N, C-alpha and C positions, 0 to 999 in steps of 0.2 A: 574400482572407482572410490574412494570415501567421499564418501556425501555429508552434510550438513543437515543439520533440523533447521530449516526457517522461524520466525515467526510468525510470518505469515500466515496464522491457523484462522477457520474458522469453524465454531462446532454449532450444535442450534443455538439458537436463541429463539425462544419463545417471546421478544419484547423484540417487537420489530424496530423500531425508535431509535435501540440502543447501536443497530449496525447501522453508521453513516456509508450509505454509496460513493460508487469517484465516475464523478464525468470523465471532462480533456488535462486535468490534473494544471488548471490555471495555477499559476502565480505571480505573486506582483513585489518582490522584495524592491525600499527605494535606494539604498545606496551601499556601496563599495564598505565592505567589511576592512576593522580597523586591523593590524594585523597583528596576532597573541603568541602566546608560548605555544609549542609542539604540543600539541598529544598522543603518544603512542598509539599504536594500532594493537595493540595487546601486550600486556605487561605480565610478570614471574610473579613481581612484588607478592611475597605473601603477607595474609593482613596483619598475621602477629605484629608486624612493625609500624602498624597503627602508633601514628601520634598524641601526645597529647592531646591535641585537639580533641579526637574522636576519642580517647579516654570521658572527657566530659561531653560527649557531646551520648556515653552510655551509661548515665551517672545514672543516681535514682533521681534528679530532682526532678521537678513538676516543668514540662515543656508543652505547652499550647503552637502547634504549625498551624501558619492560615496557608490552604489550596486551594489557587485558584484556579475554577475550570468551568463548565456547560452546562446545561440543561443536568442539575443535579435527579430530579422527579423522574425524570426517564432513561437517566442510564443507571445501568444494574451490576454496574462492576466497582463504581466509586466505593459502596459504603463495605463490604466484602474485603476492597481489597486494604483499607484503615481497619475493619479487625482483627485483616491478618495482619498486619505489621502493629498495632499497639496488646496483640497478644504478646508479642516477642517483648516489646516494650511499653508493659502497662502505666510508666508515667508519663506517657505520652497521647499528649489530648488532637486531636486532629481533624479544625475547623474548617467543613468547607467554605467557599465561598464564589456564589455562582453568580457569572458574567453574563450568563443569556448567548443564546449561540449566533446570533444575528452579525455582532458587527462585535465578536468575541474580544479577534485580534486587535482592531483599532481601539475597544476598550482597556485593554489588557498595557498596551503598548504606551497608552494615555493615562492611567496611571502610575506603570511604574515609573516611566520619565517623572512623573510629578514627585514634591519630596510627601514626604510622611508614610509612603508606600510600606508596608509591613506585610509583604507577603511572602512565606519559608519558602513555597512551592508551587512552582504554577507548571500551567500545560500545556504546554506549546499545540496547535491545531493543526496546523503543516508548515509547508519549509520557505512559503512568502512571510507565513509572520515569525517564523522562526530570525530569519534574513532582518526583516526591520528590526525582531527587541538586538540583535547582536551586533545592528548596524548603529544602534541607538545608544547601546554601551551597556547594555542594563541587567543580561548575562555572565553569571560568572564563570572563567571556562570551565572542565574539569577535569584535564588532563593531569594534575597532581592529584587529585583524587583516585581519576580511576588509574594511575602508577599506584599510588600508594596500596590501594588496596588488592591490586591483582583485578580487575576488571577486565574477562577475554571480550572484550571486540569482536574477535574473527566471529562469534557466536549470530553477530548479529547481521553474518552470510556481507560484507562488504559497503552495510549500509550506512555505517555511524559515519565509514570514510568521504561518504558524499553528498554529506552533511559538515563537516570537516570545511571548516573557513578560514585558509590565511591558514593551516594549521593547527590548529587550535577547535573542541570540539565539544559546541556550549550545551548538549540536550545525549539524554539517555531515551531510547526509543518503548515504551513497553501497549505498543501494540502497533501492530499492521494489516492489511492484505495483499494476497498476494492474484497472479492475473492467472487461471487457469484454461480447460477448456472444457464446456459442457454437455453432455450427448444426450439424445434419447434412444436408449435401448432396443424399446418396442419398432423402431426405426430402421435398427438394425438387423434387428433380427426377422421383421419382414419382408429385408431385401436379400438374407442369408449372406450378409455380410459380417467381418470379423468385425472388430470393436477396439475403437484408436485403443490407441497404446498409449505406455507414459514415454519414449523415444521414438517419434513422427520427427522428422525432418518436414522443411513448411511444403518442402516438393509431394512429402511422401503424404501429408495431409489432401492438398487439392487433389491428388487423386481418390481419395479414403473420399471426400466431400462430392465428387462426380459421380463417383460407383451408388449413391445413395440417390443421389438426383433425380427428380422425378418436373417435366417440364406438359405432360397433359392437364389443359384446365380444366382447372375444376378442382381438380386433386393434386394439385404443386406440393411435393417436397423439396426443399430445401436444404442441400449438404451443407451447407457455413451459411452463419448469420454475422455479420457484422453493423454494428449501432452505428449511430453518422457519429462518435467520436474520432476524433482522428489519433488517437491513441488506439483507437486499433485496428488501429495499421502504419502508420510513421513505427511506433514504438515496438514492433517486431521483428526490427533493423538495428535495434542498441543491443541486446541481448548479445552479441561479442564480446562486447565492451573492450570497444574498438571507434563506436562512434557514440556519439551523446545529443541531444534533440536539441543544447544550447552555441555548440560548435561553431555553425556557421557556411557546416558544408551538408547536402542531404542529400547528395549523389545515391548513396545509403537502401535511399526508402524505396527505390525507383519497380527493383522486383517483387515490390509488395505489394506494389498502386497494381503491375502489370496483374501479376497473379488474381487478384480481385477483381479490376476491373473485365477481366476475362473469364469468373465466374458470373461478373453480372450481367455481360453480352447473352451467357450460356443459358441466363435461371438457374446456378449452381446455388446463387444470396439474392433478394430479393433486393431489386432498384434501390438508390442511393436516395434520387426526386422522391421517388414514393413516401420511402420512409420519414422523408424530412417533411413532407408535403402534409401527411399522415398523423404527424408524430408519435409513430409507433415507438412504443419503448421495449426495451430488449426485454424487457420480462416480462411483454404481454406476447414477444413474437414466440418466446420459450416455448410461453403455455398454449398456444394454440396445437400443437404438439405435431407440430409439422416440418419442424426445422432440427434438420438433426446431429446438428453442432455449432458451439459459440463459443467464444473465446470475450470471455470479459471476468473480472473479480472476485474475488471469493466472499464477498459482502452478499453477495447473491446466493448463497448458498441456504442463511438461513431463514432472507425470505422464501426460497424454494420451497423447503419442507414447510415451514409454515402454514401457506398456502393452500399445499399439498393437504395438508393436517387437516383445513379447516376446510375441505372441501371446495374448494376456491379455482384450481386447478385440478383437471379430472386428467388429461392429454397428454404428459410431461409424468405419470408418478415412477414412468420405471425408466430411473433417469443414472446418470455417472459421471465423474470425469477425469480426468488426466493431465498430467504435466504440458503445459506451451511447450507448443510446436517451436522447435529451432531450426536453425539456418546449421547448413551443415558444418560440421568438423565444431559445432559448440555444443558445452555438454549438458544431457538432456537435465533437466531440473532450472535452469536457466530462468528465469522471464522477474517480471514490472514488479513491481509497487507503493506501497505507502505507505507515512505513516504518523504517529501520536506520538509525542515525548513527553517527559519532564526536565525541567531545567530549573536552578541556582537564580532567582533573579541576586543582585549587586547588594540589595539595600536587605536583605534578608534581615533575621534578625538572630533566627537561631539558624545558619550555616552546617551545622556539623547534623544537628541532627534531618534538619533539609535532604543531607548527604544521603545519610543511614535510608533513612525515604526513598530519597528516587532509586537507592540500588537496590534497593529488596521490592519493588512493584518494579522494578525493570528487569529483575535478573527470575533468577527461575521459581522461587516464592512466590512472585508476582504473578508468575505466567501458569503458575499450577488454578491462581483463587481465578485468572482470567480464564483461563477456558473451563471450570468448572460452574460460569454462571455464561458459556455459551457465547464469549468472545474471544477476541485473537490475539492470541500472545507477540511480544515482540521477541521472545527469547525463548526458548524449549528445548526440548531433548525427548528422548526417546519415550518417558511418561509423558510427555503430554500429547504427543501425537495419536498414543493409543487410546490418554484418555477422550482426546476429541471422535476418535471418529468411532468410538464403542458408543457415544451420546445418541438419541432416541432420535431415528430420522437419516440420518447420516447413511448412506449406500454401506453395500455390508460387502459387497468386491477387495480385492486388498491392490486392484489398479489404484480406487479412488482415491483410499490409506494413503496408498502412495506417491500421490498427485499434491498429498503434504508435503512431501520431501521434495526439497529443492537443491538447487546447488548451489547457485547464486541469484542475488537481486537488484535490481538497477533501479533506484528508483522511477517513478514519472516523469517529472521536473529538479534537476538537481539543486543546490541551491544556486541562486546567480541572480546577481542581482540589477537582470536588465530579462528576466522571467515572462513579464506580461507582456512586454513590448518584446519576444519572441512570438510569442505565442499566437500574436495577434497579428501577424506577419503568415502564420504556418495553419492557424485555424481556414484564413481567408482562400490560401490557396488548393489546401482538402477540399475545401467547397468548390472551386472549382474546376480538378482534377474528378473528381465522387460526380459534379453533374457533366461531366465532359464537355465543357465549355474550353481546356484549354486543352494542349496535353501534357503529359507527365515531365517530356523532360522541357517543357517553355516555364509548367509550373514549379519545377525545380530548383531552375535559371532563378523566377523568383525571388523561392526562400533563399536561395543563395545572395542571393544581391540584399536582399531586404536585412537580414540578421546579420550580414556580415557590414553594413554602414553601422547596424545598432551597438554590435560589441564592437565596429570601432578597427576591423577584422582586415 
């Protein structure tokens, strides 16, 4: 089986602020995007066929690119990316413009919609921000550029398909996070149970979690842990590629809710109501040393390694990770992801060189820079996997390294102009299910009805 190497890789980051955690993937696009030109899924057009515009972009004339982003002082990969790019383009100066992180998408949208905007490249923080900018008509479609330069979109493992709007792609991702399964090796060793593997169905995972559970009062060991986000349960059902979280039918979530509720009843995982009341963070739960496995995003790797090095985590130092569990018949390595991307404004004064920058940062060379700073490249290869897995603090076992290799990734929330409203319904019913206030069937019926009304289905 041919495996593709995905974007969503994380190595050791010594600056925790540079790693952005992920919640329930809340999205808030504004309106339906207008139809644009079709973007090819992949292309074989040689770079040698570059147009006159590209020739001009790579000339020796001085060019200053203005790059809109956030948190310059606490993000370690911005300057190394610039340094690597300008080493190949010595005539280019890249000026970073920090718009702040709190209201970044709103501020960026306002500036790009106004007269006189002179950003050449903009960082797109999330899917709702992306859809909003596309709706405003302020981003350049990248289809012709991708085709002309032969950018292979298949290396993004389907992620770009999920942010293609009406046939057009307006961004290229340069950073991503995947979901994996973390585990405490000491718990498995003590129980005499084999470690999790990189090819487990959810049924096999359930049996494994139960096999290391200990419900003895005062010395409990939880075979699994699910944070209170709906994504830790609902999104397990989208990995077959047949279902999405925005199509108005959530029957596919039933077996996952039933599995977790049964685990909760049997003491295999912590009680949802207690977690909500205590506000227990997933990192604190794992750090207690009595959680055998936990499904969570790759952003946790950096925190875990740093906390262990700092001596803050002493009960989970012997850890590993494997690929996300999957449904029967689904290819191992199918998982969830989030992305950060680059785009070119329609008002950009230096579009040709801006494209060269976007292509560099989101491509293989940019990926190597990202990995070298302990962050997540969006597109990578065997070399990047080796680089990340060899960094100090990363588990030394082959299974953990193999967990970085995925077959397909699905965005937690694909581009959809009703995402925010949809998520409100899903979050409400998730909470009711996990608190056992309503039955799974009744909650799913409410999801189906509520979301179908929102999307007009």
